[in-house]
Backbone as CSV, one residue per row, in Angstrom:
resi,resn,N_x,N_y,N_z,CA_x,CA_y,CA_z,C_x,C_y,C_z
1,UNK,-8.433,-34.788,10.250,-7.974,-33.409,10.178,-6.603,-33.276,10.838
2,UNK,-5.837,-32.317,10.342,-4.523,-32.059,10.924,-4.675,-31.231,12.199
3,UNK,-3.606,-31.122,12.958,-3.620,-30.320,14.186,-3.906,-28.854,13.869
4,UNK,-3.396,-28.378,12.740,-3.645,-26.977,12.355,-5.117,-26.781,11.996
5,UNK,-5.694,-27.726,11.274,-7.121,-27.624,10.938,-7.977,-27.647,12.205
6,UNK,-7.643,-28.503,13.147,-8.358,-28.518,14.431,-8.255,-27.170,15.128
7,UNK,-7.060,-26.621,15.132,-6.822,-25.311,15.749,-7.709,-24.246,15.098
8,UNK,-7.726,-24.237,13.775,-8.513,-23.242,13.044,-10.000,-23.379,13.370
9,UNK,-10.519,-24.604,13.385,-11.945,-24.806,13.650,-12.351,-24.423,15.067
10,UNK,-11.396,-24.376,15.985,-11.678,-23.962,17.361,-11.760,-22.450,17.527
11,UNK,-11.300,-21.697,16.547,-11.301,-20.234,16.624,-12.686,-19.684,16.298
12,UNK,-13.050,-18.555,16.906,-14.331,-17.924,16.559,-14.219,-17.173,15.228
13,UNK,-15.352,-16.890,14.637,-15.360,-16.023,13.448,-15.119,-14.591,13.918
14,UNK,-14.500,-13.728,13.159,-14.010,-13.911,11.792,-12.631,-14.544,11.715
15,UNK,-12.006,-14.828,12.870,-10.661,-15.403,12.838,-10.619,-16.740,12.103
16,UNK,-11.625,-17.562,12.286,-11.644,-18.867,11.612,-11.567,-18.692,10.098
17,UNK,-12.400,-17.824,9.564,-12.399,-17.581,8.118,-11.078,-17.004,7.630
18,UNK,-10.507,-16.099,8.410,-9.213,-15.517,8.040,-8.118,-16.579,8.043
19,UNK,-8.069,-17.381,9.093,-7.045,-18.416,9.184,-7.179,-19.433,8.056
20,UNK,-8.408,-19.780,7.701,-8.624,-20.726,6.604,-8.129,-20.141,5.280
21,UNK,-8.484,-18.890,5.023,-8.077,-18.259,3.761,-6.562,-18.054,3.712
22,UNK,-5.964,-17.640,4.827,-4.515,-17.455,4.859,-3.797,-18.782,4.633
23,UNK,-4.321,-19.837,5.215,-3.750,-21.178,5.022,-3.798,-21.556,3.541
24,UNK,-4.914,-21.276,2.877,-5.036,-21.552,1.445,-3.986,-20.781,0.644
25,UNK,-3.815,-19.498,0.978,-2.836,-18.670,0.273,-1.421,-19.195,0.465
26,UNK,-1.103,-19.593,1.683,0.241,-20.097,1.973,0.518,-21.400,1.228
27,UNK,-0.447,-22.312,1.209,-0.238,-23.571,0.500,-0.210,-23.363,-1.009
28,UNK,-0.915,-22.375,-1.513,-0.879,-22.075,-2.947,0.458,-21.443,-3.348
29,UNK,1.149,-20.848,-2.390,2.413,-20.159,-2.683,3.556,-21.115,-3.003
30,UNK,3.511,-22.337,-2.471,4.591,-23.285,-2.724,4.124,-24.718,-2.496
31,UNK,4.510,-25.614,-3.390,4.164,-27.025,-3.186,4.958,-27.648,-2.028
32,UNK,6.003,-26.967,-1.554,6.832,-27.467,-0.455,6.297,-27.065,0.925
33,UNK,5.222,-26.311,0.960,4.695,-25.768,2.215,4.260,-26.888,3.155
34,UNK,4.637,-26.736,4.428,4.202,-27.646,5.480,3.723,-26.807,6.655
35,UNK,2.924,-27.416,7.522,2.381,-26.682,8.668,2.520,-27.513,9.938
36,UNK,2.606,-26.799,11.050,2.723,-27.462,12.342,2.363,-26.459,13.432
37,UNK,1.752,-26.954,14.503,1.483,-26.099,15.663,2.764,-25.997,16.479
38,UNK,3.207,-24.765,16.693,4.353,-24.472,17.555,3.974,-23.266,18.400
39,UNK,4.362,-23.272,19.643,4.054,-22.151,20.538,2.556,-21.810,20.510
40,UNK,1.734,-22.828,20.329,0.266,-22.723,20.341,-0.333,-21.933,19.183
41,UNK,0.398,-21.791,18.082,-0.147,-21.149,16.876,0.348,-21.914,15.644
42,UNK,-0.343,-21.785,14.503,0.108,-22.452,13.273,1.372,-21.809,12.697
43,UNK,2.396,-22.614,12.494,3.627,-22.199,11.821,3.658,-22.851,10.456
44,UNK,4.262,-22.154,9.507,4.379,-22.662,8.144,5.856,-22.720,7.771
45,UNK,6.250,-23.873,7.220,7.635,-24.146,6.875,7.771,-24.271,5.364
46,UNK,8.836,-23.642,4.823,9.083,-23.757,3.385,10.522,-23.342,3.078
47,UNK,11.523,-24.086,3.249,11.548,-25.451,3.768,11.615,-25.499,5.291
48,UNK,11.861,-24.366,5.934,11.874,-24.343,7.398,10.977,-23.208,7.869
49,UNK,10.861,-23.029,9.153,9.973,-22.007,9.710,10.198,-20.688,8.977
50,UNK,9.147,-20.127,8.448,9.311,-18.802,7.848,8.187,-17.860,8.252
51,UNK,7.028,-18.389,8.639,5.957,-17.506,9.094,4.996,-18.257,10.000
52,UNK,4.173,-17.494,10.693,3.114,-18.064,11.514,1.915,-17.130,11.498
53,UNK,0.754,-17.678,11.817,-0.467,-16.876,11.889,-0.878,-16.785,13.351
54,UNK,-1.048,-15.564,13.814,-1.305,-15.300,15.220,-2.659,-14.617,15.402
55,UNK,-3.661,-15.329,15.917,-4.944,-14.677,16.195,-4.767,-13.624,17.294
56,UNK,-5.329,-12.460,17.081,-5.181,-11.348,18.019,-6.362,-11.281,18.982
57,UNK,-6.097,-10.873,20.214,-7.168,-10.765,21.205,-8.229,-9.759,20.782
58,UNK,-7.824,-8.717,20.079,-8.750,-7.684,19.629,-9.526,-8.106,18.382
59,UNK,-9.308,-9.331,17.921,-9.910,-9.790,16.679,-8.885,-9.685,15.573
60,UNK,-9.127,-10.321,14.479,-8.178,-10.300,13.383,-7.061,-11.297,13.596
61,UNK,-6.153,-11.326,12.621,-5.031,-12.258,12.625,-3.811,-11.507,12.116
62,UNK,-2.672,-11.756,12.732,-1.418,-11.198,12.231,-0.632,-12.321,11.563
63,UNK,-0.199,-12.092,10.326,0.682,-13.017,9.616,2.092,-12.520,9.891
64,UNK,2.863,-13.303,10.645,4.188,-12.884,11.095,5.278,-13.624,10.324
65,UNK,6.266,-12.878,9.889,7.385,-13.429,9.140,8.628,-13.395,10.027
66,UNK,9.228,-14.568,10.252,10.324,-14.690,11.201,11.545,-13.873,10.806
67,UNK,11.757,-13.686,9.521,12.879,-12.871,9.043,12.349,-11.593,8.402
68,UNK,11.297,-11.061,8.980,10.644,-9.882,8.435,11.553,-8.674,8.317
69,UNK,12.535,-8.581,9.209,13.470,-7.460,9.156,14.346,-7.498,7.911
70,UNK,14.412,-8.643,7.236,15.207,-8.778,6.019,14.375,-8.599,4.746
71,UNK,13.067,-8.466,4.892,12.190,-8.297,3.726,12.166,-6.840,3.300
72,UNK,11.878,-6.596,2.026,11.940,-5.239,1.470,10.842,-4.317,1.987
73,UNK,9.679,-4.851,2.273,8.500,-4.074,2.682,8.139,-2.986,1.669
74,UNK,8.312,-3.293,0.401,7.919,-2.356,-0.656,6.423,-2.060,-0.607
75,UNK,5.656,-2.993,-0.070,4.206,-2.853,0.012,3.789,-1.955,1.176
76,UNK,4.677,-1.747,2.128,4.389,-0.897,3.283,3.460,-1.532,4.305
77,UNK,3.295,-2.846,4.285,2.366,-3.515,5.197,3.028,-4.103,6.436
78,UNK,4.319,-4.384,6.360,5.000,-5.043,7.478,5.205,-4.096,8.648
79,UNK,4.922,-4.595,9.846,5.068,-3.817,11.072,5.842,-4.659,12.078
80,UNK,6.956,-4.132,12.585,7.790,-4.872,13.537,7.200,-4.864,14.948
81,UNK,6.416,-3.868,15.287,5.788,-3.782,16.613,6.795,-4.028,17.742
82,UNK,7.922,-3.342,17.668,8.980,-3.422,18.685,9.620,-4.801,18.800
83,UNK,9.560,-5.596,17.749,10.233,-6.890,17.728,11.521,-6.752,16.923
84,UNK,12.508,-7.514,17.276,13.824,-7.393,16.644,13.841,-7.946,15.217
85,UNK,13.349,-9.156,15.020,13.420,-9.806,13.713,12.057,-9.970,13.044
86,UNK,11.060,-10.280,13.821,9.735,-10.604,13.295,8.990,-9.338,12.880
87,UNK,8.403,-9.392,11.689,7.500,-8.338,11.221,6.220,-9.023,10.766
88,UNK,5.099,-8.317,10.890,3.838,-8.927,10.537,2.896,-8.005,9.794
89,UNK,1.888,-8.629,9.219,0.801,-7.924,8.536,-0.475,-8.272,9.285
90,UNK,-1.178,-7.267,9.782,-2.420,-7.494,10.514,-3.594,-7.441,9.553
91,UNK,-4.443,-8.470,9.638,-5.647,-8.577,8.810,-6.833,-8.614,9.761
92,UNK,-7.811,-7.741,9.562,-8.931,-7.629,10.506,-10.146,-8.454,10.122
93,UNK,-10.400,-8.592,8.827,-11.550,-9.373,8.370,-11.321,-9.764,6.916
94,UNK,-12.247,-10.510,6.338,-12.066,-10.983,4.966,-12.034,-9.844,3.952
95,UNK,-12.756,-8.767,4.217,-12.720,-7.607,3.316,-11.335,-6.966,3.343
96,UNK,-10.749,-6.862,4.531,-9.400,-6.320,4.676,-8.397,-7.222,3.959
97,UNK,-8.571,-8.532,4.098,-7.685,-9.476,3.418,-7.802,-9.327,1.908
98,UNK,-9.006,-9.161,1.409,-9.194,-8.992,-0.038,-8.423,-7.777,-0.547
99,UNK,-8.409,-6.692,0.239,-7.677,-5.484,-0.164,-6.165,-5.693,-0.116
100,UNK,-5.686,-6.497,0.831,-4.250,-6.674,1.037,-3.695,-7.938,0.391
101,UNK,-4.557,-8.761,-0.195,-4.147,-10.093,-0.641,-2.994,-10.072,-1.635
102,UNK,-3.056,-9.241,-2.657,-2.003,-9.211,-3.672,-0.661,-8.825,-3.045
103,UNK,-0.662,-7.804,-2.203,0.572,-7.375,-1.535,1.072,-8.453,-0.577
104,UNK,0.150,-9.101,0.133,0.535,-10.166,1.056,1.167,-11.341,0.304
105,UNK,0.632,-11.680,-0.846,1.216,-12.759,-1.660,2.637,-12.408,-2.099
106,UNK,2.883,-11.143,-2.417,4.232,-10.708,-2.772,5.180,-10.887,-1.587
107,UNK,4.715,-10.538,-0.397,5.541,-10.682,0.806,5.820,-12.160,1.073
108,UNK,4.815,-12.998,0.938,4.986,-14.444,1.146,6.024,-14.995,0.171
109,UNK,5.914,-14.620,-1.107,6.862,-15.102,-2.109,8.279,-14.618,-1.805
110,UNK,8.411,-13.374,-1.378,9.733,-12.847,-1.034,10.314,-13.592,0.170
111,UNK,9.492,-13.889,1.169,9.953,-14.613,2.357,10.391,-16.031,2.005
112,UNK,9.652,-16.697,1.125,10.029,-18.038,0.681,11.347,-17.985,-0.088
113,UNK,11.474,-17.015,-0.973,12.701,-16.857,-1.761,13.898,-16.591,-0.850
114,UNK,13.715,-15.770,0.166,14.778,-15.484,1.133,15.248,-16.771,1.811
115,UNK,14.309,-17.622,2.200,14.669,-18.892,2.838,15.404,-19.815,1.878
116,UNK,14.983,-19.823,0.627,15.612,-20.709,-0.350,17.004,-20.237,-0.745
117,UNK,17.181,-18.921,-0.899,18.450,-18.387,-1.382,19.447,-18.073,-0.281
118,UNK,18.967,-17.831,0.925,19.841,-17.420,2.016,19.416,-18.107,3.317
119,UNK,19.622,-19.408,3.405,19.144,-20.136,4.583,20.070,-20.062,5.796
120,UNK,21.192,-19.316,5.705,22.177,-19.330,6.782,21.629,-18.814,8.111
121,UNK,20.883,-17.740,8.079,20.418,-17.147,9.330,19.276,-17.981,9.894
122,UNK,19.465,-18.546,11.063,18.379,-19.346,11.638,17.199,-18.482,12.066
123,UNK,16.031,-19.064,12.023,14.835,-18.363,12.504,15.027,-17.990,13.966
124,UNK,14.501,-16.847,14.359,14.584,-16.337,15.727,16.020,-16.051,16.162
125,UNK,16.905,-15.735,15.226,18.276,-15.392,15.614,18.323,-13.930,16.039
126,UNK,19.360,-13.595,16.734,19.567,-12.206,17.153,20.617,-11.582,16.246
127,UNK,20.321,-10.380,15.800,21.303,-9.645,15.002,22.430,-9.188,15.915
128,UNK,23.609,-9.132,15.379,24.756,-8.641,16.160,25.080,-7.232,15.745
């Protein structure tokens, strides 16, 4: 098993199920997808860091996009939560994910496209 799979299996339910399903969605979004544990959470690269999944203390998982401030948020799901660049979508359980899945896939595709077409801005950069 990979380090990310080990990480996921160590999480309690429902976070384990959410992380597994989100991982499936991310890998289905692009054949170039890679994963790695950074800052003690799973990060996904396509071709470089573009998102991470963050288990929340209150339960659920937040899918965070490093350049979320540059995404359109046409779906209305992204929340910056007082962060400068990062925006995320909070998923509470598998039923919640099922309701948000189509919109989340659109956000994932837009984030991947942003990285492919406009790679100049490094992840975690500060806007001037």
